[in-house]
N, CA, C and O atoms as a GROMACS GRO file, in nm:
protein
  304
    1MET      N    1  -0.886  -5.343   6.372
    1MET     CA    2  -0.939  -5.280   6.203
    1MET      C    3  -0.891  -5.121   6.224
    1MET      O    4  -0.914  -5.043   6.316
    2GLU      N    5  -0.813  -5.105   6.095
    2GLU     CA    6  -0.723  -5.013   6.030
    2GLU      C    7  -0.856  -4.876   5.951
    2GLU      O    8  -0.871  -4.872   5.829
    3LEU      N    9  -0.910  -4.810   6.017
    3LEU     CA   10  -0.990  -4.740   6.041
    3LEU      C   11  -0.969  -4.572   5.835
    3LEU      O   12  -1.044  -4.499   5.770
    4PHE      N   13  -0.777  -4.621   5.841
    4PHE     CA   14  -0.748  -4.486   5.711
    4PHE      C   15  -0.577  -4.594   5.718
    4PHE      O   16  -0.540  -4.657   5.818
    5PRO      N   17  -0.501  -4.584   5.584
    5PRO     CA   18  -0.395  -4.672   5.628
    5PRO      C   19  -0.292  -4.583   5.630
    5PRO      O   20  -0.288  -4.468   5.587
    6ALA      N   21  -0.187  -4.669   5.701
    6ALA     CA   22  -0.114  -4.573   5.721
    6ALA      C   23   0.012  -4.437   5.680
    6ALA      O   24   0.123  -4.451   5.627
    7GLU      N   25  -0.053  -4.316   5.727
    7GLU     CA   26   0.103  -4.260   5.601
    7GLU      C   27   0.209  -4.271   5.657
    7GLU      O   28   0.302  -4.287   5.577
    8GLU      N   29   0.240  -4.271   5.766
    8GLU     CA   30   0.394  -4.254   5.822
    8GLU      C   31   0.369  -4.440   5.900
    8GLU      O   32   0.275  -4.518   5.919
    9SER      N   33   0.556  -4.432   5.929
    9SER     CA   34   0.596  -4.535   5.962
    9SER      C   35   0.596  -4.519   6.077
    9SER      O   36   0.640  -4.409   6.111
   10GLY      N   37   0.543  -4.625   6.207
   10GLY     CA   38   0.513  -4.520   6.349
   10GLY      C   39   0.275  -4.611   6.335
   10GLY      O   40   0.187  -4.672   6.274
   11TYR      N   41   0.320  -4.539   6.447
   11TYR     CA   42   0.180  -4.655   6.517
   11TYR      C   43   0.062  -4.447   6.543
   11TYR      O   44   0.084  -4.327   6.522
   12SER      N   45   0.008  -4.490   6.569
   12SER     CA   46  -0.108  -4.414   6.614
   12SER      C   47  -0.194  -4.367   6.701
   12SER      O   48  -0.287  -4.399   6.626
   13TYR      N   49  -0.264  -4.306   6.817
   13TYR     CA   50  -0.332  -4.367   6.871
   13TYR      C   51  -0.477  -4.256   6.906
   13TYR      O   52  -0.456  -4.137   6.887
   14LEU      N   53  -0.567  -4.283   6.937
   14LEU     CA   54  -0.660  -4.124   6.972
   14LEU      C   55  -0.705  -4.181   7.024
   14LEU      O   56  -0.780  -4.274   6.994
   15MET      N   57  -0.645  -4.114   7.189
   15MET     CA   58  -0.757  -4.151   7.283
   15MET      C   59  -0.831  -3.985   7.386
   15MET      O   60  -0.812  -3.866   7.409
   16LEU      N   61  -0.918  -4.102   7.414
   16LEU     CA   62  -1.081  -3.992   7.467
   16LEU      C   63  -1.024  -4.029   7.628
   16LEU      O   64  -0.977  -4.135   7.670
   17PHE      N   65  -1.052  -3.869   7.714
   17PHE     CA   66  -1.079  -3.949   7.773
   17PHE      C   67  -1.180  -3.905   7.836
   17PHE      O   68  -1.260  -3.828   7.782
   18ALA      N   69  -1.195  -3.962   8.003
   18ALA     CA   70  -1.399  -3.914   8.052
   18ALA      C   71  -1.396  -3.776   8.088
   18ALA      O   72  -1.496  -3.752   8.156
   19ASP      N   73  -1.312  -3.653   8.072
   19ASP     CA   74  -1.393  -3.511   8.076
   19ASP      C   75  -1.425  -3.479   7.922
   19ASP      O   76  -1.515  -3.416   7.865
   20GLY      N   77  -1.297  -3.558   7.873
   20GLY     CA   78  -1.378  -3.520   7.677
   20GLY      C   79  -1.272  -3.482   7.615
   20GLY      O   80  -1.278  -3.474   7.492
   21VAL      N   81  -1.097  -3.438   7.714
   21VAL     CA   82  -0.981  -3.515   7.671
   21VAL      C   83  -0.956  -3.538   7.528
   21VAL      O   84  -1.071  -3.547   7.486
   22LYS      N   85  -0.903  -3.549   7.458
   22LYS     CA   86  -0.932  -3.583   7.282
   22LYS      C   87  -0.697  -3.546   7.294
   22LYS      O   88  -0.649  -3.432   7.296
   23ILE      N   89  -0.631  -3.647   7.296
   23ILE     CA   90  -0.551  -3.626   7.242
   23ILE      C   91  -0.506  -3.720   7.079
   23ILE      O   92  -0.584  -3.808   7.044
   24ASP      N   93  -0.394  -3.695   7.002
   24ASP     CA   94  -0.412  -3.809   6.898
   24ASP      C   95  -0.250  -3.815   6.918
   24ASP      O   96  -0.186  -3.710   6.924
   25LEU      N   97  -0.202  -3.908   6.926
   25LEU     CA   98  -0.053  -3.945   6.946
   25LEU      C   99  -0.047  -4.001   6.820
   25LEU      O  100  -0.136  -4.042   6.746
   26THR      N  101   0.131  -3.992   6.802
   26THR     CA  102   0.154  -4.082   6.714
   26THR      C  103   0.319  -4.071   6.757
   26THR      O  104   0.373  -3.965   6.788
   27LEU      N  105   0.368  -4.167   6.754
   27LEU     CA  106   0.475  -4.262   6.798
   27LEU      C  107   0.528  -4.282   6.608
   27LEU      O  108   0.453  -4.309   6.514
   28LEU      N  109   0.682  -4.256   6.605
   28LEU     CA  110   0.762  -4.295   6.508
   28LEU      C  111   0.948  -4.306   6.559
   28LEU      O  112   0.997  -4.284   6.669
   29PRO      N  113   0.989  -4.333   6.479
   29PRO     CA  114   1.085  -4.396   6.506
   29PRO      C  115   1.174  -4.295   6.464
   29PRO      O  116   1.188  -4.231   6.360
   30LEU      N  117   1.242  -4.299   6.597
   30LEU     CA  118   1.402  -4.171   6.622
   30LEU      C  119   1.384  -4.061   6.438
   30LEU      O  120   1.343  -3.949   6.409
   31GLU      N  121   1.442  -4.181   6.360
   31GLU     CA  122   1.491  -4.093   6.228
   31GLU      C  123   1.426  -4.017   6.160
   31GLU      O  124   1.475  -3.922   6.099
   32LEU      N  125   1.322  -4.043   6.161
   32LEU     CA  126   1.163  -3.970   6.159
   32LEU      C  127   1.132  -3.833   6.249
   32LEU      O  128   1.032  -3.763   6.265
   33LEU      N  129   1.260  -3.832   6.299
   33LEU     CA  130   1.165  -3.700   6.385
   33LEU      C  131   1.139  -3.567   6.323
   33LEU      O  132   1.045  -3.488   6.328
   34GLU      N  133   1.300  -3.569   6.239
   34GLU     CA  134   1.288  -3.402   6.207
   34GLU      C  135   1.199  -3.400   6.106
   34GLU      O  136   1.144  -3.292   6.087
   35GLU      N  137   1.172  -3.480   6.046
   35GLU     CA  138   1.115  -3.496   5.929
   35GLU      C  139   0.991  -3.411   5.909
   35GLU      O  140   0.950  -3.317   5.840
   36TYR      N  141   0.942  -3.524   6.040
   36TYR     CA  142   0.784  -3.493   6.068
   36TYR      C  143   0.710  -3.452   6.153
   36TYR      O  144   0.604  -3.493   6.199
   37PHE      N  145   0.800  -3.326   6.180
   37PHE     CA  146   0.719  -3.148   6.246
   37PHE      C  147   0.736  -3.100   6.093
   37PHE      O  148   0.690  -2.987   6.084
   38THR      N  149   0.795  -3.152   5.946
   38THR     CA  150   0.724  -3.041   5.804
   38THR      C  151   0.702  -3.124   5.781
   38THR      O  152   0.797  -3.169   5.716
   39TRP      N  153   0.631  -3.191   5.789
   39TRP     CA  154   0.501  -3.305   5.696
   39TRP      C  155   0.328  -3.202   5.781
   39TRP      O  156   0.238  -3.158   5.709
   40ASP      N  157   0.325  -3.185   5.991
   40ASP     CA  158   0.255  -3.173   6.003
   40ASP      C  159   0.343  -3.007   6.064
   40ASP      O  160   0.464  -3.008   6.088
   41LYS      N  161   0.257  -2.876   6.080
   41LYS     CA  162   0.252  -2.821   6.205
   41LYS      C  163   0.168  -2.783   6.252
   41LYS      O  164   0.166  -2.662   6.274
   42LEU      N  165   0.098  -2.833   6.278
   42LEU     CA  166  -0.024  -2.846   6.374
   42LEU      C  167   0.020  -2.970   6.536
   42LEU      O  168  -0.057  -3.022   6.617
   43VAL      N  169   0.156  -2.978   6.528
   43VAL     CA  170   0.238  -3.095   6.645
   43VAL      C  171   0.232  -3.009   6.742
   43VAL      O  172   0.211  -2.892   6.712
   44GLU      N  173   0.247  -3.038   6.855
   44GLU     CA  174   0.294  -3.009   7.009
   44GLU      C  175   0.383  -3.076   7.043
   44GLU      O  176   0.331  -3.176   7.093
   45LEU      N  177   0.545  -3.091   7.050
   45LEU     CA  178   0.597  -3.207   7.094
   45LEU      C  179   0.571  -3.219   7.289
   45LEU      O  180   0.620  -3.135   7.364
   46LEU      N  181   0.475  -3.355   7.348
   46LEU     CA  182   0.559  -3.330   7.454
   46LEU      C  183   0.644  -3.368   7.538
   46LEU      O  184   0.694  -3.276   7.603
   47LEU      N  185   0.672  -3.448   7.555
   47LEU     CA  186   0.831  -3.452   7.576
   47LEU      C  187   0.945  -3.513   7.544
   47LEU      O  188   0.940  -3.632   7.515
   48ASP      N  189   1.063  -3.446   7.544
   48ASP     CA  190   1.179  -3.504   7.520
   48ASP      C  191   1.297  -3.446   7.583
   48ASP      O  192   1.371  -3.348   7.587
   49LYS      N  193   1.262  -3.609   7.648
   49LYS     CA  194   1.387  -3.665   7.814
   49LYS      C  195   1.506  -3.653   7.768
   49LYS      O  196   1.585  -3.605   7.850
   50ASP      N  197   1.558  -3.687   7.644
   50ASP     CA  198   1.656  -3.712   7.605
   50ASP      C  199   1.696  -3.598   7.520
   50ASP      O  200   1.785  -3.635   7.444
   51GLY      N  201   1.665  -3.472   7.504
   51GLY     CA  202   1.731  -3.405   7.475
   51GLY      C  203   1.764  -3.345   7.244
   51GLY      O  204   1.836  -3.278   7.171
   52ARG      N  205   1.634  -3.445   7.242
   52ARG     CA  206   1.717  -3.477   7.092
   52ARG      C  207   1.658  -3.369   7.011
   52ARG      O  208   1.693  -3.373   6.893
   53VAL      N  209   1.600  -3.301   7.034
   53VAL     CA  210   1.529  -3.172   6.962
   53VAL      C  211   1.572  -3.025   7.009
   53VAL      O  212   1.552  -2.947   7.102
   54GLN      N  213   1.636  -3.035   6.903
   54GLN     CA  214   1.746  -2.832   6.976
   54GLN      C  215   1.637  -2.771   6.947
   54GLN      O  216   1.632  -2.673   7.022
   55LYS      N  217   1.555  -2.774   6.886
   55LYS     CA  218   1.447  -2.615   6.847
   55LYS      C  219   1.302  -2.734   6.870
   55LYS      O  220   1.312  -2.846   6.820
   56PRO      N  221   1.212  -2.708   6.924
   56PRO     CA  222   1.059  -2.780   6.931
   56PRO      C  223   0.963  -2.621   6.796
   56PRO      O  224   0.977  -2.501   6.773
   57PRO      N  225   0.876  -2.737   6.752
   57PRO     CA  226   0.888  -2.661   6.658
   57PRO      C  227   0.700  -2.556   6.743
   57PRO      O  228   0.635  -2.631   6.816
   58VAL      N  229   0.653  -2.440   6.729
   58VAL     CA  230   0.623  -2.352   6.708
   58VAL      C  231   0.446  -2.437   6.689
   58VAL      O  232   0.444  -2.441   6.566
   59PRO      N  233   0.324  -2.494   6.728
   59PRO     CA  234   0.203  -2.526   6.637
   59PRO      C  235   0.149  -2.438   6.601
   59PRO      O  236   0.133  -2.340   6.673
   60THR      N  237   0.100  -2.446   6.471
   60THR     CA  238   0.071  -2.357   6.410
   60THR      C  239  -0.006  -2.375   6.298
   60THR      O  240   0.048  -2.433   6.204
   61ASP      N  241  -0.153  -2.330   6.283
   61ASP     CA  242  -0.251  -2.386   6.169
   61ASP      C  243  -0.249  -2.319   6.036
   61ASP      O  244  -0.347  -2.313   5.961
   62VAL      N  245  -0.140  -2.273   6.013
   62VAL     CA  246  -0.090  -2.168   5.864
   62VAL      C  247  -0.175  -2.309   5.741
   62VAL      O  248  -0.244  -2.271   5.647
   63ASP      N  249  -0.157  -2.427   5.760
   63ASP     CA  250  -0.162  -2.484   5.626
   63ASP      C  251  -0.336  -2.580   5.654
   63ASP      O  252  -0.402  -2.631   5.563
   64TYR      N  253  -0.370  -2.580   5.788
   64TYR     CA  254  -0.478  -2.554   5.731
   64TYR      C  255  -0.639  -2.472   5.766
   64TYR      O  256  -0.754  -2.514   5.779
   65SER      N  257  -0.578  -2.347   5.773
   65SER     CA  258  -0.615  -2.195   5.767
   65SER      C  259  -0.622  -2.200   5.642
   65SER      O  260  -0.731  -2.151   5.616
   66SER      N  261  -0.586  -2.222   5.573
   66SER     CA  262  -0.610  -2.154   5.385
   66SER      C  263  -0.696  -2.256   5.329
   66SER      O  264  -0.734  -2.229   5.215
   67LEU      N  265  -0.740  -2.369   5.376
   67LEU     CA  266  -0.788  -2.483   5.245
   67LEU      C  267  -0.912  -2.393   5.427
   67LEU      O  268  -0.978  -2.310   5.365
   68LEU      N  269  -0.933  -2.387   5.495
   68LEU     CA  270  -1.093  -2.355   5.589
   68LEU      C  271  -1.117  -2.191   5.456
   68LEU      O  272  -1.212  -2.172   5.380
   69PHE      N  273  -1.037  -2.136   5.469
   69PHE     CA  274  -1.059  -2.017   5.390
   69PHE      C  275  -1.096  -2.052   5.232
   69PHE      O  276  -1.180  -2.013   5.151
   70GLY      N  277  -0.993  -2.140   5.234
   70GLY     CA  278  -1.056  -2.170   5.064
   70GLY      C  279  -1.232  -2.216   5.037
   70GLY      O  280  -1.305  -2.202   4.940
   71VAL      N  281  -1.252  -2.267   5.157
   71VAL     CA  282  -1.373  -2.383   5.105
   71VAL      C  283  -1.502  -2.272   5.138
   71VAL      O  284  -1.601  -2.272   5.065
   72PHE      N  285  -1.491  -2.176   5.257
   72PHE     CA  286  -1.566  -2.075   5.322
   72PHE      C  287  -1.599  -1.993   5.150
   72PHE      O  288  -1.677  -1.964   5.059
   73VAL      N  289  -1.492  -1.992   5.198
   73VAL     CA  290  -1.497  -1.818   5.005
   73VAL      C  291  -1.582  -1.939   4.902
   73VAL      O  292  -1.705  -1.927   4.893
   74SER      N  293  -1.514  -2.053   4.828
   74SER     CA  294  -1.625  -2.056   4.738
   74SER      C  295  -1.720  -2.132   4.784
   74SER      O  296  -1.784  -2.195   4.701
   75GLY      N  297  -1.751  -2.143   4.909
   75GLY     CA  298  -1.926  -2.183   4.968
   75GLY      C  299  -2.032  -2.057   4.970
   75GLY      O  300  -2.147  -2.037   5.009
   76LEU      N  301  -1.919  -1.980   4.901
   76LEU     CA  302  -2.022  -1.778   4.898
   76LEU      C  303  -2.062  -1.796   4.767
   76LEU      O  304  -2.128  -1.710   4.709
   0.00000   0.00000   0.00000
């Protein structure tokens, strides 16, 4: 069963642990690695055992905070 069509070439997993911790895990082909960091800025690199990423991205909600602010202002 597929809830939403895939937006990228890869595999997405939603993992919910017994203690309430949730992880949205996405596995992508290596060719899309750098491009993926530009798609969504709220991403944290968990493991790079081969050292392929020279400068790991710093997660930021800049793309989402402006959307939330717009919703808040329009609701006034």
